[in-house]
Backbone bond lengths (Angstrom), bond angles and torsions (degrees), N, CA, C in turn:
res aa  C-N    CA-C-N  psi(-1)  N-CA   C-N-CA  omega(-1)  CA-C   N-CA-C  phi
1 X - - - 1.509 - - 1.478 111.22 -
2 X 1.431 113.83 131.75 1.455 115.86 -179.69 1.518 111.38 -75.05
3 X 1.313 118.43 133.90 1.467 123.47 -177.94 1.499 110.20 -94.27
4 X 1.358 113.42 124.72 1.453 114.42 176.59 1.513 112.32 -95.32
5 X 1.356 106.52 136.36 1.503 115.56 -172.76 1.617 105.61 -115.12
6 X 1.255 114.11 133.57 1.468 121.09 176.49 1.510 110.23 -68.55
7 X 1.272 120.28 133.48 1.494 124.40 171.02 1.467 106.01 -82.04
8 X 1.381 113.74 172.47 1.501 115.64 -174.67 1.539 113.54 -66.33
9 X 1.367 119.08 -29.06 1.486 119.73 178.41 1.533 107.36 -73.26
10 X 1.298 121.84 -35.93 1.442 121.62 175.71 1.577 110.89 -62.03
11 X 1.384 114.56 -37.99 1.427 114.73 -178.73 1.508 112.35 -69.12
12 X 1.407 115.14 -45.64 1.490 121.40 174.65 1.522 111.47 -54.06
13 X 1.277 116.13 -40.47 1.493 121.42 -176.33 1.554 105.71 -73.12
14 X 1.292 120.79 -45.35 1.411 118.95 176.92 1.505 114.75 -55.16
15 X 1.352 115.78 -48.20 1.458 120.96 176.27 1.550 112.67 -56.02
16 X 1.260 118.79 -47.35 1.464 123.51 -177.22 1.513 109.12 -63.57
17 X 1.332 119.88 -45.94 1.437 126.88 177.09 1.535 111.28 -55.72
18 X 1.397 113.84 -47.46 1.449 118.80 172.87 1.535 116.87 -58.90
19 X 1.291 117.84 -38.05 1.425 122.59 173.25 1.519 114.36 -61.63
20 X 1.408 111.20 -49.44 1.432 116.70 179.41 1.562 112.22 -58.56
21 X 1.290 114.18 -40.67 1.499 113.31 175.91 1.436 116.47 -68.20
22 X 1.317 114.26 -31.78 1.550 120.78 173.93 1.495 109.98 -58.76
23 X 1.366 115.84 -44.90 1.431 122.94 -179.81 1.599 107.84 -61.45
24 X 1.276 117.33 -47.22 1.480 122.13 177.69 1.547 110.92 -57.81
25 X 1.330 115.68 -39.14 1.442 118.37 -173.24 1.554 112.47 -85.39
26 X 1.340 119.26 -25.75 1.447 120.59 -177.24 1.480 117.22 -96.01
27 X 1.375 119.92 -23.81 1.388 122.42 -172.22 1.516 110.96 -114.62
28 X 1.346 121.38 152.53 1.415 128.35 -178.62 1.496 113.09 -85.81
29 X 1.428 112.96 -38.60 1.515 115.34 -172.01 1.517 106.97 -137.86
30 X 1.375 117.83 71.78 1.470 119.44 176.89 1.472 114.54 -80.73
31 X 1.277 124.53 165.01 1.480 127.49 173.19 1.561 104.70 -141.67
32 X 1.273 109.43 160.71 1.567 119.99 174.34 1.464 107.02 -115.59
33 X 1.406 116.72 113.00 1.404 124.07 176.37 1.509 110.82 -68.61
34 X 1.292 119.22 120.33 1.463 125.97 -168.07 1.607 111.14 -127.19
35 X 1.330 115.79 108.40 1.428 117.04 -175.36 1.558 113.01 -101.93
36 X 1.365 117.62 -11.26 1.369 122.23 -177.36 1.534 109.70 92.08
37 X 1.414 117.19 3.74 1.535 121.24 -179.46 1.485 105.62 -93.75
38 X 1.336 115.71 166.74 1.479 127.87 -172.69 1.515 110.23 -56.25
39 X 1.284 122.37 -37.16 1.465 121.22 -177.25 1.548 110.97 -71.37
40 X 1.388 117.48 -45.61 1.505 117.48 175.66 1.450 111.24 -67.52
41 X 1.275 124.07 -29.05 1.459 123.97 178.32 1.536 105.72 -72.12
42 X 1.290 120.30 -39.93 1.496 119.12 175.35 1.571 110.22 -62.32
43 X 1.344 120.20 -33.98 1.430 121.38 176.25 1.506 109.74 -64.38
44 X 1.328 116.85 -40.42 1.450 118.37 -177.87 1.528 111.15 -67.49
45 X 1.274 121.23 -33.14 1.499 123.33 171.33 1.488 110.02 -66.77
46 X 1.257 117.43 -38.84 1.498 120.49 178.67 1.569 112.02 -67.77
47 X 1.415 111.64 -35.73 1.538 112.11 174.19 1.453 112.64 -70.87
48 X 1.308 122.42 -30.85 1.367 124.71 177.06 1.612 110.51 -62.00
49 X 1.284 112.03 -40.14 1.474 118.40 179.30 1.556 112.43 -74.39
50 X 1.362 119.06 -25.21 1.370 127.64 178.30 1.507 112.41 -78.29
51 X 1.314 117.98 -34.02 1.434 119.21 -161.26 1.589 114.06 -134.68
52 X 1.319 118.91 -12.31 1.414 118.53 169.49 1.458 116.33 -69.48
53 X 1.365 119.77 143.89 1.529 128.18 21.82 1.572 109.27 -89.43
54 X 1.316 122.54 6.98 1.406 121.57 176.53 1.486 110.21 -85.05
55 X 1.480 113.49 170.75 1.433 117.61 -178.12 1.552 104.28 -78.60
56 X 1.368 110.95 161.67 1.527 117.82 174.45 1.523 109.48 -62.09
57 X 1.307 118.00 143.82 1.504 119.07 177.19 1.520 108.65 -90.51
58 X 1.332 120.27 28.09 1.417 127.73 167.43 1.535 115.13 -152.04
59 X 1.238 114.97 159.40 1.500 114.22 177.54 1.590 105.00 -92.28
60 X 1.355 114.90 164.20 1.401 119.48 169.98 1.566 109.90 -89.48
61 X 1.315 116.59 139.19 1.448 121.83 -173.38 1.488 113.55 -123.30
62 X 1.218 123.88 118.67 1.503 125.61 179.02 1.487 108.15 -112.14
63 X 1.372 119.24 128.18 1.418 123.86 168.89 1.571 106.85 -95.12
64 X 1.317 113.91 110.18 1.561 121.00 -166.62 1.448 106.36 -100.13
65 X 1.352 120.02 113.82 1.379 126.10 178.81 1.575 112.44 -75.06
66 X 1.270 118.11 -16.32 1.434 122.49 -172.67 1.529 116.68 79.49
67 X 1.382 109.54 -7.50 1.481 116.78 177.24 1.572 107.71 -118.19
68 X 1.333 115.61 55.69 1.451 121.21 -176.04 1.497 105.41 -98.27
69 X 1.424 110.65 165.24 1.417 117.67 164.78 1.464 110.17 -69.76
70 X 1.305 115.96 138.29 1.450 118.98 -177.38 1.594 110.79 -69.31
71 X 1.287 114.83 -30.66 1.414 117.33 179.50 1.598 113.67 -64.16
72 X 1.363 109.66 -33.66 1.424 117.78 -178.91 1.577 113.47 -68.43
73 X 1.353 113.10 -44.77 1.446 120.96 179.24 1.557 111.08 -61.14
74 X 1.281 112.39 -45.91 1.468 117.31 -179.75 1.520 112.45 -63.22
75 X 1.346 115.47 -40.14 1.477 123.80 173.76 1.578 108.32 -58.44
76 X 1.249 115.12 -54.11 1.482 123.99 -175.02 1.561 107.28 -55.03
77 X 1.336 117.73 -46.24 1.507 115.60 -177.14 1.543 113.62 -74.81
78 X 1.284 114.48 -34.93 1.547 119.84 172.41 1.519 112.43 -55.29
79 X 1.330 112.39 -50.34 1.539 120.76 -176.92 1.460 109.18 -64.09
80 X 1.312 119.32 -49.16 1.513 120.35 -174.29 1.524 106.11 -65.20
81 X 1.369 117.52 -38.68 1.540 117.22 177.33 1.523 111.12 -65.12
82 X 1.256 120.91 -34.30 1.532 121.74 -179.61 1.451 110.06 -76.16
83 X 1.363 117.31 -31.98 1.570 119.68 175.28 1.523 112.24 -71.72
84 X 1.338 118.60 -34.36 1.434 118.83 -174.14 1.556 109.68 75.95
85 X 1.370 117.07 26.93 1.474 118.77 179.72 1.452 108.30 -106.08
86 X 1.478 115.68 169.36 1.370 125.70 -176.79 1.582 106.90 -78.71
87 X 1.344 116.39 135.53 1.479 119.83 168.38 1.410 114.51 -121.08
88 X 1.409 117.73 120.86 1.457 124.77 179.46 1.602 105.33 -100.44
89 X 1.253 118.01 128.04 1.469 122.71 174.65 1.553 112.23 -119.77
90 X 1.440 107.17 125.65 1.433 109.64 172.69 1.525 109.49 -108.06
91 X 1.355 117.71 135.99 1.402 120.20 -170.73 1.545 112.41 -106.12
92 X 1.355 114.31 126.14 1.463 116.89 176.89 1.481 110.94 -65.59
93 X 1.333 117.48 -30.07 1.450 120.57 -176.68 1.592 110.50 -63.87
94 X 1.354 118.40 -29.08 1.453 121.94 -178.58 1.486 107.88 -65.90
95 X 1.451 112.68 -45.71 1.467 115.65 175.93 1.490 116.13 -58.12
96 X 1.434 113.57 -42.80 1.459 115.24 179.63 1.621 109.66 -66.29
97 X 1.316 121.85 -36.99 1.511 126.13 -175.13 1.563 102.50 -66.87
98 X 1.329 119.41 -41.88 1.457 120.02 -178.70 1.487 117.36 -81.22
99 X 1.350 111.35 4.19 1.598 120.50 -178.48 1.456 112.83 63.84
100 X 1.281 124.84 23.60 1.363 128.45 178.38 1.512 112.41 -77.51
101 X 1.334 117.28 -27.67 1.495 131.92 171.16 1.519 108.62 -129.89
102 X 1.380 114.39 156.96 1.389 119.13 178.09 1.563 109.44 -112.60
103 X 1.384 116.59 129.46 1.369 124.05 175.70 1.571 112.93 -56.23
104 X 1.300 124.32 129.18 1.319 123.90 -176.59 1.652 107.51 -76.46
105 X 1.384 112.75 158.57 1.459 116.85 178.33 1.522 106.71 -129.76
106 X 1.270 115.18 172.99 1.463 123.12 -177.90 1.448 117.15 92.97
107 X 1.344 118.98 177.56 1.437 126.48 -172.87 1.566 109.19 -59.92
108 X 1.237 126.55 -36.76 1.458 125.97 -178.65 1.456 114.74 -106.15
109 X 1.298 114.71 24.25 1.574 118.15 175.29 1.538 109.64 -59.43
110 X 1.379 108.82 139.36 1.486 120.43 -175.46 1.497 108.00 -152.77
111 X 1.295 115.52 149.28 1.449 123.71 172.25 1.561 112.52 -91.36
112 X 1.321 113.21 0.79 1.515 113.10 -170.06 1.580 111.44 -64.49
113 X 1.244 119.24 -39.38 1.465 120.73 -175.58 1.512 107.05 -78.81
114 X 1.440 119.64 -24.07 1.479 119.94 177.44 1.569 109.36 -70.28
115 X 1.274 120.53 -8.94 1.523 122.53 175.11 1.554 109.07 -60.79
116 X 1.388 116.94 -30.06 1.480 116.82 -172.90 1.554 108.57 -60.11
117 X 1.298 117.25 -49.25 1.477 117.44 -173.81 1.573 106.57 -61.80
118 X 1.269 122.06 -48.58 1.396 124.81 -178.89 1.498 113.90 -59.36
119 X 1.300 115.98 -42.34 1.507 120.92 175.02 1.618 109.31 -59.55
120 X 1.287 115.92 -46.22 1.521 118.66 -173.05 1.586 104.80 -67.87
121 X 1.366 112.46 -45.04 1.459 116.00 178.41 1.504 115.26 -59.15
122 X 1.343 116.39 -40.36 1.488 121.96 173.12 1.528 115.24 -61.09
123 X 1.316 115.40 -44.36 1.401 127.27 177.55 1.623 107.49 -56.47
124 X 1.315 114.16 -52.34 1.429 118.90 -179.81 1.521 115.52 -65.91
125 X 1.302 115.74 -40.83 1.388 124.49 -178.82 1.618 110.89 -60.14
126 X 1.349 116.97 -46.00 1.361 121.46 -174.02 1.619 110.69 -100.85
127 X 1.256 116.35 0.50 1.429 125.37 175.12 1.419 112.90 55.67
128 X 1.346 112.64 47.26 1.507 121.21 178.12 1.573 104.73 -75.22
129 X 1.384 113.02 134.13 1.401 114.69 176.53 1.571 113.27 -109.16
130 X 1.356 116.71 0.07 1.447 121.96 172.93 1.444 105.64 -152.52
131 X 1.388 117.83 137.72 1.382 126.08 179.66 1.481 106.20 -127.63
132 X 1.323 115.97 119.29 1.498 122.67 -176.20 1.608 104.96 -91.80
133 X 1.234 116.65 140.79 1.494 123.24 -177.45 1.568 111.40 -144.94
134 X 1.278 111.90 159.35 1.483 121.78 -178.74 1.496 117.53 -86.03
135 X 1.308 120.43 13.76 1.462 119.13 -172.80 1.525 106.63 -72.83
136 X 1.394 112.81 147.06 1.464 121.55 -174.61 1.518 105.48 -123.42
137 X 1.338 117.48 156.79 1.536 119.79 -174.85 1.541 109.05 -78.78
138 X 1.334 118.46 -22.82 1.456 119.17 177.03 1.476 116.83 -78.52
139 X 1.368 119.51 -3.38 1.446 118.52 -178.69 1.494 115.03 -75.64
140 X 1.334 117.15 -37.47 1.488 118.93 -173.78 1.527 107.18 -164.50
141 X 1.350 116.76 150.69 1.443 117.41 -172.64 1.486 115.07 -62.67
142 X 1.319 117.61 -28.37 1.503 118.34 173.48 1.435 115.00 -66.42
143 X 1.376 116.43 -37.31 1.471 126.61 175.41 1.634 104.77 -56.86
144 X 1.313 115.60 -46.10 1.357 119.18 -178.44 1.615 119.43 -57.74
145 X 1.294 111.72 -15.64 1.520 116.56 -179.35 1.537 108.76 -87.55
146 X 1.337 118.53 -11.84 1.488 119.97 -174.36 1.492 110.60 -73.91
147 X 1.381 114.30 150.89 1.433 124.48 165.91 1.505 105.36 -89.45
148 X 1.304 117.85 171.25 1.434 125.77 -179.53 1.576 105.53 -72.97
149 X 1.347 115.51 -44.85 1.492 118.74 167.66 1.524 109.87 -99.78
150 X 1.280 115.19 99.06 1.572 122.66 -175.57 1.511 108.77 -98.74
151 X 1.340 113.35 110.83 1.454 118.69 -178.62 1.457 114.97 -75.95
152 X 1.314 121.55 138.57 1.477 124.38 173.92 1.514 107.89 -119.02
153 X 1.208 117.87 142.13 1.493 125.18 -179.73 1.502 113.38 -71.81
154 X 1.330 120.51 177.59 1.511 120.35 -172.79 1.525 108.25 -74.63
155 X 1.344 123.35 -1.33 1.454 127.15 164.72 1.439 115.06 -94.10
156 X 1.302 119.89 2.04 1.512 126.51 -174.61 1.540 114.44 77.78
157 X 1.301 115.47 7.01 1.476 118.69 -171.11 1.600 109.67 -87.75
158 X 1.339 108.70 146.68 1.486 114.90 176.40 1.487 112.40 -108.58
159 X 1.343 113.24 135.75 1.481 120.05 -178.17 1.510 104.54 -122.08
160 X 1.347 120.30 106.33 1.396 124.08 -168.34 1.654 108.23 -67.03
161 X 1.247 115.82 -29.11 1.540 113.86 -179.79 1.480 115.81 -81.67
162 X 1.329 113.75 1.50 1.505 116.77 178.34 1.559 108.01 -116.61
163 X 1.215 120.33 23.02 1.468 122.84 174.25 1.543 108.48 -77.63
164 X 1.355 111.71 151.64 1.411 119.12 -175.50 1.547 111.36 -87.18
165 X 1.316 117.51 149.43 1.576 118.54 175.76 1.470 104.14 -73.23
166 X 1.345 111.83 148.66 1.454 122.29 175.53 1.556 107.19 -124.23
167 X 1.379 114.66 96.34 1.449 116.69 179.69 1.442 110.10 -107.67
168 X 1.309 114.29 144.33 1.468 122.48 177.94 1.645 115.74 56.92
169 X 1.273 112.97 32.02 1.429 118.94 -175.26 1.553 115.60 58.48
170 X 1.294 114.54 36.45 1.490 119.63 177.67 1.489 106.60 -102.02
171 X 1.231 119.03 118.07 1.514 120.91 -173.24 1.626 106.40 -113.25
172 X 1.356 110.57 127.56 1.468 119.04 -173.49 1.479 106.30 -102.35
173 X 1.444 116.21 110.15 1.425 120.77 -178.43 1.544 113.53 -103.04
174 X 1.306 114.77 16.87 1.465 117.91 177.88 1.494 115.75 -71.41
175 X 1.268 121.33 121.63 1.474 123.55 -176.60 1.481 108.21 -136.43
176 X 1.291 114.09 159.06 1.525 122.25 173.12 1.533 112.13 -83.24
177 X 1.323 114.49 166.73 1.507 115.13 177.87 1.504 109.35 -64.64
178 X 1.215 111.36 135.34 1.485 124.85 179.34 1.514 115.93 96.47
179 X 1.376 114.59 -19.81 1.505 120.20 179.15 1.569 104.18 -79.49
180 X 1.304 109.45 167.39 1.483 121.72 171.01 1.475 113.07 -148.05
181 X 1.230 120.02 169.12 1.438 126.77 -176.85 1.509 110.68 -123.88
182 X 1.330 118.10 130.47 1.494 121.78 170.28 1.551 104.81 -95.48
183 X 1.297 115.08 129.17 1.525 120.23 -179.04 1.537 110.72 -111.05
184 X 1.250 116.00 141.82 1.395 120.35 -172.85 1.590 112.74 -131.95
185 X 1.266 117.65 75.22 1.415 124.06 -169.88 1.548 113.10 -60.25
186 X 1.297 117.75 -29.74 1.503 120.35 -178.74 1.504 111.55 -108.41
187 X 1.310 120.31 28.76 1.454 126.44 169.80 1.449 113.71 -42.59
188 X 1.347 114.56 -47.58 1.506 117.13 -169.47 1.541 111.09 -89.52
189 X 1.252 118.06 11.07 1.475 124.19 176.44 1.462 108.87 -87.13
190 X 1.351 118.72 158.60 1.490 126.10 172.41 1.518 106.10 -107.50
191 X 1.358 113.24 168.63 1.502 112.30 164.28 1.448 119.45 -54.68
192 X 1.352 112.55 -42.51 1.502 117.75 176.05 1.499 114.41 -63.25
193 X 1.396 117.90 -35.47 1.376 117.54 178.07 1.528 111.89 -65.50
194 X 1.356 114.16 -35.04 1.515 118.84 -179.20 1.512 106.97 -64.33
195 X 1.339 115.77 -46.01 1.483 115.16 -176.95 1.505 112.44 -67.52
196 X 1.360 115.64 -35.28 1.480 114.23 179.59 1.537 112.29 -69.69
197 X 1.326 112.73 -33.41 1.486 116.13 173.11 1.505 113.37 -62.59
198 X 1.400 115.40 -47.86 1.427 119.05 173.60 1.498 115.99 -48.41
199 X 1.348 111.78 -46.05 1.505 119.51 -179.61 1.576 107.96 -64.75
200 X 1.304 118.53 -49.42 1.481 122.37 -176.70 1.531 109.25 -59.75
201 X 1.401 117.70 -41.60 1.439 116.69 -176.04 1.520 111.85 -88.13
202 X 1.219 118.00 0.58 1.510 117.74 -172.79 1.559 116.75 57.53
203 X 1.401 117.11 38.42 1.402 121.61 -172.37 1.639 111.32 -80.16
204 X 1.305 120.86 132.89 1.401 124.72 178.36 1.562 105.37 -77.65
205 X 1.335 113.97 142.57 1.531 120.27 174.79 1.527 104.81 -140.00
206 X 1.370 113.44 164.73 1.455 119.43 -179.17 1.536 114.54 -57.86
207 X 1.312 115.86 144.87 1.496 119.41 -172.68 1.530 112.44 -63.34
208 X 1.423 117.88 -18.63 1.413 118.78 -175.05 1.566 113.40 -68.90
209 X 1.356 116.96 -11.89 1.407 122.09 -178.94 1.510 107.40 -80.44
210 X 1.293 126.43 -10.02 1.390 131.99 175.86 1.457 113.69 -110.47
211 X 1.309 122.81 155.41 1.335 127.55 -170.62 1.535 110.86 -64.18
212 X 1.357 117.10 136.67 1.482 123.39 179.32 1.517 110.12 -160.55
213 X 1.322 112.55 151.51 1.419 115.44 178.60 1.542 114.69 -77.89
214 X 1.303 115.43 133.54 1.552 120.29 -169.81 1.489 108.91 -148.79
215 X 1.261 114.83 140.55 1.531 118.63 170.32 1.473 106.63 -73.43
216 X 1.256 115.50 127.28 1.510 120.76 179.18 1.498 115.68 -122.86
217 X 1.243 123.45 168.26 1.404 133.35 172.03 1.465 111.34 -110.76
218 X 1.308 121.45 117.32 1.485 123.41 172.72 1.410 111.69 -79.91
219 X 1.359 117.69 114.70 1.495 122.63 -179.06 1.520 107.13 -138.24
220 X 1.336 110.87 126.39 1.497 118.93 173.33 1.601 110.82 49.14
221 X 1.229 113.44 39.27 1.477 121.11 176.05 1.601 112.17 74.23
222 X 1.317 116.22 16.18 1.438 122.80 179.77 1.529 106.98 -118.67
223 X 1.299 114.32 155.29 1.535 121.53 178.53 1.490 105.31 -107.02
224 X 1.298 117.41 113.61 1.557 123.70 176.38 1.571 105.15 -104.58
225 X 1.387 111.67 145.72 1.453 118.44 172.82 1.526 108.10 -68.40
226 X 1.363 112.97 130.28 1.543 115.29 176.53 1.464 106.32 -63.86
227 X 1.405 110.47 133.34 1.506 118.26 -176.43 1.428 108.41 -156.98
228 X 1.361 119.75 143.69 1.562 119.79 176.89 1.522 106.24 -67.11
229 X 1.327 123.20 -7.84 1.503 119.05 -176.94 1.499 110.38 -87.76
230 X 1.326 117.28 -9.06 1.435 120.21 179.37 1.540 111.13 -88.97
231 X 1.319 122.60 128.78 1.421 127.25 171.59 1.464 112.68 -74.45
232 X 1.248 119.54 116.54 1.439 121.74 -178.41 1.504 114.24 -92.51
233 X 1.344 113.86 153.84 1.521 120.03 173.07 1.423 110.85 -136.02
234 X 1.330 119.02 173.45 1.460 122.08 -172.42 1.537 114.62 -59.36
235 X 1.294 117.65 -25.05 1.477 119.53 -177.54 1.582 113.97 -85.04
236 X 1.323 110.24 -6.53 1.592 110.44 178.41 1.529 111.48 -81.24
237 X 1.326 114.68 137.99 1.415 120.05 179.97 1.553 112.10 -120.61
238 X 1.284 115.39 140.41 1.549 120.15 -179.56 1.524 107.39 -91.93
239 X 1.372 112.00 137.43 1.416 117.29 179.06 1.549 107.08 -149.47
240 X 1.263 119.19 151.09 1.436 124.76 174.28 1.554 109.83 -102.26
241 X 1.311 116.06 119.61 1.501 120.62 -170.75 1.559 108.79 -133.91
242 X 1.323 112.59 156.57 1.510 121.66 168.02 1.554 105.61 -87.88
243 X 1.258 119.67 111.98 1.470 124.21 -175.87 1.465 112.08 -133.34
244 X 1.254 113.42 172.12 1.465 121.27 164.98 1.523 109.94 -149.57
245 X 1.324 119.18 163.68 1.444 120.55 178.38 1.555 111.24 -110.97
246 X 1.271 118.20 135.09 1.422 124.26 175.59 1.436 117.86 -84.99
247 X 1.373 111.84 -27.01 1.436 119.98 178.91 1.437 109.48 -135.51
248 X 1.324 124.74 154.38 1.451 128.50 -179.57 1.506 111.19 -118.57
249 X 1.287 120.42 118.06 1.453 123.12 178.66 1.531 108.19 -145.62
250 X 1.240 116.12 -154.75 1.483 121.12 177.29 1.555 105.72 -63.18
251 X 1.309 115.02 135.58 1.519 116.94 -174.67 1.538 109.65 -67.49
252 X 1.281 121.18 -16.47 1.473 121.63 179.17 1.529 115.13 -76.46
253 X 1.361 115.17 -14.32 1.470 116.00 -177.22 1.479 113.56 -136.61
254 X 1.395 116.18 18.42 1.410 120.43 177.10 1.488 111.09 -110.44
255 X 1.299 118.36 118.34 1.474 122.61 -178.97 1.579 112.52 -94.12
256 X 1.217 113.46 147.66 1.538 120.50 176.48 1.469 107.58 -93.35
257 X 1.402 110.99 168.78 1.489 122.54 172.90 1.517 111.42 -117.52
258 X 1.306 117.61 138.84 1.462 116.72 169.27 1.467 111.73 -63.43
259 X 1.270 119.50 128.50 1.512 122.58 -173.28 1.476 112.33 -160.70
260 X 1.253 114.87 150.45 1.520 124.53 175.29 1.495 107.31 -115.85
261 X 1.308 118.70 9.04 1.512 123.32 -178.33 1.574 109.70 -72.61
262 X 1.287 115.81 93.68 1.541 115.39 -176.46 1.581 110.07 -106.30
263 X 1.313 117.38 4.74 1.498 118.60 175.44 1.595 103.65 -128.75
264 X 1.397 108.62 167.47 1.460 113.63 -177.24 1.478 112.46 -67.72
265 X 1.398 116.07 -36.69 1.490 118.07 178.50 1.577 111.49 -64.72
266 X 1.297 116.05 -36.42 1.504 116.45 -179.79 1.575 109.02 -74.43
267 X 1.254 118.71 -28.02 1.466 121.41 174.47 1.485 106.64 -66.30
268 X 1.303 120.53 -51.28 1.423 123.78 -178.27 1.575 113.97 -57.82
269 X 1.356 117.24 -37.86 1.395 123.24 174.68 1.494 112.74 -67.90
270 X 1.320 119.70 -41.40 1.417 125.49 174.98 1.495 111.52 -60.95
271 X 1.272 118.92 -41.87 1.522 123.38 -179.73 1.598 106.56 -66.04
272 X 1.309 114.89 -43.52 1.494 113.45 -179.34 1.525 114.80 -60.40
273 X 1.334 111.11 -29.25 1.566 117.31 -178.84 1.549 110.56 -86.23
274 X 1.374 118.93 -16.17 1.509 118.94 -170.16 1.508 107.05 -73.19
275 X 1.389 116.30 147.81 1.374 123.95 175.94 1.655 110.01 -112.62
276 X 1.361 111.98 8.01 1.441 116.16 -175.83 1.580 103.87 -123.30
277 X 1.366 116.45 136.70 1.486 122.74 -178.53 1.563 106.02 -75.64
278 X 1.307 118.72 158.59 1.355 120.42 -175.48 1.639 108.61 -67.89
279 X 1.283 118.97 -30.54 1.505 120.63 173.99 1.434 110.75 -67.52
280 X 1.278 120.71 -13.99 1.491 122.22 174.88 1.496 113.80 -67.46
281 X 1.387 113.09 -8.93 1.493 119.46 -176.96 1.489 109.06 -105.59
282 X 1.416 118.99 6.79 1.439 122.50 176.41 1.520 109.10 -100.79
283 X 1.375 113.88 115.86 1.389 119.52 -173.64 1.596 111.73 -61.75
284 X 1.315 113.20 -34.81 1.511 113.01 -177.81 1.419 116.28 -67.98
285 X 1.375 116.09 -22.98 1.507 118.14 173.72 1.407 115.39 -79.28
286 X 1.341 121.53 -3.91 1.394 125.62 176.69 1.468 118.19 -99.03
287 X 1.320 116.03 5.41 1.349 127.64 -178.56 1.598 110.79 -65.95
288 X 1.298 112.54 -39.94 1.496 120.21 176.42 1.508 109.45 -160.74
289 X 1.320 115.43 165.53 1.481 119.70 -177.50 1.539 113.17 -65.67
290 X 1.326 116.64 -16.73 1.479 123.03 178.58 1.496 115.88 -117.81
291 X 1.423 112.93 22.14 1.452 115.67 -173.69 1.545 117.47 -58.28
292 X 1.284 113.53 -44.32 1.454 121.53 176.97 1.525 113.72 -65.59
293 X 1.370 116.40 -45.20 1.437 122.62 -179.58 1.501 107.05 -62.88
294 X 1.230 120.50 -45.12 1.531 125.28 179.48 1.535 111.05 -55.73
295 X 1.310 117.47 -47.01 1.431 126.17 -179.11 1.559 108.21 -63.97
296 X 1.278 113.93 -45.20 1.462 117.15 -172.32 1.655 108.46 -69.66
297 X 1.290 116.68 -29.72 1.447 120.64 -174.94 1.595 109.58 -71.84
298 X 1.355 114.22 -16.97 1.456 115.99 175.87 1.636 112.46 -107.48
299 X 1.325 112.44 8.60 1.474 113.19 169.67 1.495 111.44 123.91
300 X 1.270 119.61 -7.87 1.601 120.17 177.12 1.457 109.52 -59.76
301 X 1.325 118.97 150.30 1.406 124.00 -173.07 1.536 107.72 -74.65
């Protein structure tokens, strides 16, 4: 009898599906945080494999800064419609209008950090006890400190030294009232793993992940998508370039890369040759050595 051996993508997929089912089994009101980026799209495919033909045991939740890439929002809405699943949207603009947070000013103004308030408010409003996200340990050193079940206190704060051990794939979802857990089913995946999985599964993703011609702003050695949401200064220069985006975030802090990779195979080869992580193209992560960790400690995903 021929013996079937799981390849590494099968193993990663099986682990992620197991984690998703653990969330459904251990929590009363989970949610899947969905940005329209490749990692959250991969989570949606994994959720389909974990729970179809039934409905997802959680809604999709998007924290909308109002400064998103248009292609990403269009893709989000099309995907949710095709899935027939519930979408919950928390708007940063609502928090600004109600003066709960203050819009940043200056050259590097961004709404990315303002998402934290809206995320915590959305969690409290809907009483979510677990939020599933697409963070991976290879993205950034603060991400590497995370457990798969990452406990947040009743203020939504993360304390890296108080995370629980996870031995033999045993995940402890026990929490006190007011606490919640962030869950990372693809923690052990790399950027390259995600792309290989997207290729294998034939998953559609937003067009901005592939090379396209775009008007950009050259700023501090980075290429930013030209947008009315970016505050310009005299040193910024406009240029038309063939670029793509490796990560999708707030348009004000997400840089593009010069690229001719217009197919998934070309993207995979480009990533293999790259010496810069995808988070290296996020301007907000470059503000300090501990920028991501500082944001996470106050509730950022």
